[in-house]
N, C-alpha and C positions, 0 to 999 in steps of 0.2 A: 334803721328798724323805723317804725311805725310808729307815731305819737303814743297809739294806745297802747303799745306793746311794754311801754315804762314800766317798771313796777317801783313801786314806791313802797320802801319798808320803815317800823319805827318801832322803838324797844318803849314798853312797859315794864316798869319795876313794881312787883304789888309785893305782898307780903307772904304770898306763894312762890314766887319766882318771878323772874323776867321771861312776857313774854313779846313775841315778838311779831308784827302784825306788816301785810305785805298789801297793796294794790296798787290798783290803777290809774288813770285819774278820775276813772268815772267811781268805782267799789269797791269793796274790801274782796280780795282772792284769798287770806288765808291769818289766820293766826296758831301758832306753834309756840311753844317753850323748848328751849334749847340750853343747854348748860355750855361752856368751854366755845364757842362761838365767838367768833371775831367779828364783829356784826357793828356797821357802821349805819346810821340813820342815815335816809334820804327820803325825809318826809313831805306830804304833798296836804292840802285842807281836806282828805280821806279821812288820812292816815291820823291827822289830828284831830277829827271829830270822832273816830274811834278811841282814842287816847281817853278825849275828855269824857266821853260815855262809860269808858272800863273803868275810869277813875272813879267816878261817882256811882256805881257801880259797889267797888271795892271799898270806899267809903260806907257803903251799908244803906247808899239811897237809895229805893225801889222805883225803878228805870225801867225806860219801855227805850231801848236803842234800836233808833230811827234812821242809820249810817246804813247805805246803801249797800248789796251785798249781789258778789260777783258770783254764779253757779254753773258758770258753762265750762264745759268740759267733762262730767260726770254724767252718770248715765241716766234718765228718766225716773227711772225706780229711786236711784238717790234723791236726787232732787226732792221728790215726792216727799220722801219720807223725812228730809232738814226741813221743806214749806209748815208741816204736820208740826214739827218739834216748835216753830216758829210761835204757833197757836197755841200753847201752853204757855198760861200766866207766869208772873212772878209770882213765887211761895205757893205755884201749887206741881203737884209730881201727879206721873199716870206712868201706871207698867207697861212693860213690853209689849203683854199681851194686849194691853186699850189701845197701843200706839197701832200695834197688826191692826186689829177691828177698826178702829177710825179711819187706816187705809184700805178697809174694804174686803179684808181679808182675812180671817184668824190665825189660819196657817202659814202666813208670809211672817211672822215673829220672827223667825230666827235671821231671814234675807234683812227684814227691818231693823234689828238689833245690828246687824253685823254693817247696814249703811250708817246707824247711830253711832256707829263707833269708828267712822269713817271720814266722821262728820269734820271738813272742813275748817270750820270759822267757830269752834266754841267759845262758849259763856253768851256770846252773840245768839248764834242758834244752840240754844239749851240743852243739849243732849245729856247733859248732869239734871237734868229733871225727869229722866229713865232711871224708873226703878224698878226692883224685882214684882212680883207677883203678891209675894208675901210681907211686901214692906222692907225688903232686905236694900243694901245699897250695892249691886251687881256689877260688872264692866263698869268702866271708866279710862278710858286709852289713857291719861295722865294719870293715873293711879287714884285709890281709893280713899285715900287723904286729901285730895284735894278732891273730890267730887264732895264729901264730906264739908269741909270746908266751906264750900259753894252755896251750895242746902245750909249748912247754919248761918250761914248770911242771908239767906233769904228768908228761911224758918226756924228763927233763932228758940223757938217755944219749941219746938218739935225735933230738934236735931242738933240741941246742945253738946257739947263735948262730952259732958257725963252721960248723957244717954247713950252715946256711940261708943265707947270705951267696950262695949263688948264683940267692940267689930275685930 
């Protein structure tokens, strides 16, 4: 096995649930949530950095993630979408329509939304910051309750729990 093929893993327990982080020697490959999984930590420097930054994020600290990401093996379009998501600042949201326009073709809205939903590195690649054109919290692979939580962490004045009870 090539040294760069080794997958390092680390678990992060948050108020939401447990996140599993996978990385190579050089970069994060994925972040998943799993329940009832027998998971053994095999961390490295990259997973350690990701865990530290994610802990700061969940502690409510405004953080700009700077851990390296490995997006190899995905379509060029998906990678373009994810790189565009990385430009959405902490505490800001855009609509799926705005995302399509930013990608240069407002007709690609469904494809952009699908790529958003396949994001392999959630939170760090902030797919939760994409909302419906009418401001609704639509579509999130991990459930709207988690999307609500993440947005209320970043925008407590706008997405506090009392305001979100209508969902």
